[in-house]
C-alpha angles and dihedrals in degrees: 000000000000122000124198106201093205086080098050136034119276089235090060092049092050090049090055090050093049090048088055092231103203092211093058107090102140125042124190110198098160114155091353099140093247096155089106096042101054095111092047090050091049091052090049091052090055089060097041125089102166107060113102103167130040126178116195098165115162103000097134090237095158121183094305091056092049090050090051091053095051097084093052094044093049092049094047114082100174102061108103106168125043129174118194094163117160100004100129091242095155123189091305092058091047089051090053091052090051088075090055098052090043092055115105089214095057115102096190113139100161124046128175114197097158119149099015103125092240094151162103097068094339106113099071099100092044092047091050091068097033095090093060096043130099093236113136098173126035126178116196099161121148097017103122090243115179141187093293091053091048090052092051092048091046090056090050091050089056091072109016114118101178107048113097102162129042126172119197095160122146098018132123099267111148140185111319095007091111093063095098090046092048090051090051091052089064091067106019112110101179110050113100102163129041122176116198096156120147101017129118098264123146142188093294090060091050090056092045090054092047091058090052096044094050088070096037121093101174105060115105105163128042119171116198102153124136096027131114096264112137129228094251091051092050089049090051090048091054092049093047090053094047093101097029121058116002092198092050090047090055089052092048091050090050089052090046091053092049092048091050091052091052091047093054096049 
């Protein structure tokens, strides 16, 4: 059963959680004004062993709200999917959540932290425990991440064995910032999808990624749209991938076709 709390009072939702309602598996608390109920929600999560998906998008939780949730999230081993998108968590909130993903008891496999103003240079502590976590999917879009953040994530990707999907779209990654990530792709065996759409990458980044992908046999999806990568560089990327990953080649050719259409307009 899925409950959308916009239809019922937060108190009633929390009561269902505390009662460990075995029909309540998904809980939609988007825009529910939870900023004053973080501690109560955390306490309810301690008592609950049935919830598998929780959406807390746009609740203005801020760092204090994230800190309040930590106890409940660490004690809960059944929750698999958590969205904290657009909650103004900042680097402090991300650091609080690092304890959650590092916990052996945590069952989280999917975490959405998009739009939380974590960067610049704010993801290091979180990235330090990412490699040993159970996270399979991580969304870090719209966080103003910079070169320092890319370096920290690249280091994590060197050793992570669980993460299969990472989105870094719409950040502040610039020319050369992908170097640590490209180096990680040479040895990473788990990542299948990497989204770098809508950054400030250029031809140098395309070449850096090519060097990593030539040695990578697991990647299936690479998003590079809405960057500053030129048509010749995209063409070279497609050619370099010709004998590597067929699925990535198809993507590169699609990007090449789109770039050619824009160039001829």
